[in-house]
C-alpha atoms as a printed R data frame, in Angstrom:
   type eleno elety resid chain resno       x       y       z
1  ATOM     1    CA   MET     A     1 -69.026  -8.015 110.462
2  ATOM     2    CA   ASN     A     2 -66.743 -10.720 110.761
3  ATOM     3    CA   TYR     A     3 -62.751  -9.563 111.030
4  ATOM     4    CA   GLU     A     4 -60.641 -11.670 109.367
5  ATOM     5    CA   VAL     A     5 -57.529 -12.352 112.215
6  ATOM     6    CA   LEU     A     6 -54.247 -12.570 111.386
7  ATOM     7    CA   GLU     A     7 -52.355 -12.580 114.738
8  ATOM     8    CA   THR     A     8 -53.416 -11.906 118.507
9  ATOM     9    CA   HIS     A     9 -51.097 -10.933 121.506
10 ATOM    10    CA   ILE     A    10 -52.526 -11.448 124.738
11 ATOM    11    CA   GLU     A    11 -51.011  -9.828 128.037
12 ATOM    12    CA   TYR     A    12 -52.105 -10.951 132.108
13 ATOM    13    CA   ASP     A    13 -50.967  -9.066 134.932
14 ATOM    14    CA   ASN     A    14 -51.036 -10.905 138.130
15 ATOM    15    CA   GLY     A    15 -52.910 -13.777 136.452
16 ATOM    16    CA   LYS     A    16 -56.002 -11.377 135.143
17 ATOM    17    CA   LEU     A    17 -56.221  -9.971 131.388
18 ATOM    18    CA   SER     A    18 -54.757  -6.546 130.993
19 ATOM    19    CA   LEU     A    19 -54.191  -6.677 126.774
20 ATOM    20    CA   ILE     A    20 -55.520  -7.804 123.967
21 ATOM    21    CA   ALA     A    21 -53.894  -6.303 120.892
22 ATOM    22    CA   VAL     A    22 -55.230  -7.811 117.496
23 ATOM    23    CA   LEU     A    23 -53.708  -8.048 113.912
24 ATOM    24    CA   TRP     A    24 -56.369  -8.145 110.932
25 ATOM    25    CA   TYR     A    25 -57.230  -7.481 107.402
26 ATOM    26    CA   ASP     A    26 -58.564  -4.351 106.564
27 ATOM    27    CA   ASN     A    27 -58.433  -4.890 102.943
28 ATOM    28    CA   LYS     A    28 -57.472  -8.699 102.116
29 ATOM    29    CA   GLU     A    29 -57.410  -7.763  98.217
30 ATOM    30    CA   LYS     A    30 -54.573  -4.817  98.453
31 ATOM    31    CA   GLY     A    31 -53.100  -6.635 101.717
32 ATOM    32    CA   TRP     A    32 -53.706  -4.212 103.624
33 ATOM    33    CA   VAL     A    33 -53.731  -4.992 107.545
34 ATOM    34    CA   ARG     A    34 -54.909  -2.666 110.863
35 ATOM    35    CA   ALA     A    35 -54.226  -3.409 114.376
36 ATOM    36    CA   THR     A    36 -56.204  -2.690 117.396
37 ATOM    37    CA   TYR     A    37 -56.611  -2.905 121.103
38 ATOM    38    CA   SER     A    38 -57.940  -3.099 124.362
39 ATOM    39    CA   THR     A    39 -56.590  -2.819 128.072
40 ATOM    40    CA   ASN     A    40 -58.519  -3.403 131.282
41 ATOM    41    CA   THR     A    41 -58.318   0.220 132.064
42 ATOM    42    CA   ASN     A    42 -61.580   1.799 131.528
43 ATOM    43    CA   ASN     A    43 -60.979   5.661 130.903
44 ATOM    44    CA   ALA     A    44 -61.933   8.371 128.118
45 ATOM    45    CA   ASN     A    45 -58.586   7.228 125.925
46 ATOM    46    CA   ASN     A    46 -59.995   4.034 125.826
47 ATOM    47    CA   GLY     A    47 -62.136   3.903 122.860
48 ATOM    48    CA   TYR     A    48 -65.495   2.257 122.658
49 ATOM    49    CA   ASN     A    49 -64.451  -1.538 124.633
50 ATOM    50    CA   PHE     A    50 -62.336  -2.096 127.692
51 ATOM    51    CA   LEU     A    51 -61.515  -5.553 129.064
52 ATOM    52    CA   MET     A    52 -62.838  -7.240 132.317
53 ATOM    53    CA   PRO     A    53 -60.210  -8.995 134.076
54 ATOM    54    CA   SER     A    54 -62.188 -11.864 134.383
55 ATOM    55    CA   ASP     A    55 -62.996 -12.007 130.496
56 ATOM    56    CA   LYS     A    56 -62.589 -15.190 128.872
57 ATOM    57    CA   ILE     A    57 -60.507 -15.529 125.513
58 ATOM    58    CA   ASP     A    58 -62.829 -16.399 122.737
59 ATOM    59    CA   ASP     A    59 -63.777 -15.388 119.343
60 ATOM    60    CA   LYS     A    60 -66.526 -12.957 120.401
61 ATOM    61    CA   ILE     A    61 -63.928 -10.978 122.362
62 ATOM    62    CA   ILE     A    62 -61.354 -10.737 119.487
63 ATOM    63    CA   GLN     A    63 -63.578  -9.702 117.141
64 ATOM    64    CA   ARG     A    64 -64.922  -7.150 119.795
65 ATOM    65    CA   VAL     A    65 -61.572  -5.750 119.721
66 ATOM    66    CA   CYS     A    66 -61.306  -5.641 115.973
67 ATOM    67    CA   SER     A    67 -64.373  -3.509 116.082
68 ATOM    68    CA   ALA     A    68 -64.307  -1.149 119.078
69 ATOM    69    CA   GLY     A    69 -60.899  -1.221 120.110
70 ATOM    70    CA   MET     A    70 -58.141   1.396 119.895
71 ATOM    71    CA   TYR     A    71 -55.759   2.221 117.101
72 ATOM    72    CA   LEU     A    72 -52.676   0.583 117.762
73 ATOM    73    CA   PRO     A    73 -49.758   3.261 118.137
74 ATOM    74    CA   ASP     A    74 -46.935   2.810 115.729
75 ATOM    75    CA   ASN     A    75 -44.524   1.972 119.105
76 ATOM    76    CA   LEU     A    76 -46.739  -0.892 119.970
77 ATOM    77    CA   LYS     A    77 -47.419  -1.999 116.155
78 ATOM    78    CA   LYS     A    78 -43.502  -2.664 116.170
79 ATOM    79    CA   LYS     A    79 -43.490  -4.516 119.751
80 ATOM    80    CA   TYR     A    80 -46.496  -6.853 119.156
81 ATOM    81    CA   PHE     A    81 -46.044  -7.119 115.241
82 ATOM    82    CA   PRO     A    82 -42.829  -6.626 113.870
83 ATOM    83    CA   GLY     A    83 -41.674  -6.874 110.478
84 ATOM    84    CA   LYS     A    84 -42.904  -5.079 107.254
85 ATOM    85    CA   LYS     A    85 -46.516  -4.827 107.251
86 ATOM    86    CA   ASN     A    86 -48.948  -2.994 104.856
87 ATOM    87    CA   TRP     A    87 -50.608  -0.795 107.152
88 ATOM    88    CA   SER     A    88 -53.903   0.680 106.270
89 ATOM    89    CA   ARG     A    89 -53.596   3.530 108.754
């Protein structure tokens, strides 16, 4: 599946990739969006995907965050993707 990405937020810590948050269409016809994210922390709460500090930003990694990242909590939705959105989850 290829996700239609609307916006991406990327963070680095000391020059190493630490977080990617992605806003993408969950149902474009209804205007529903969803946001998922991945960090460079490998722990049980990190979903199915974690980032390696040496990962390069490209379409493959963005699509991986869409499909296997954790759902973005409300406080981070407001921080990374402010404004009114039609959230599906």
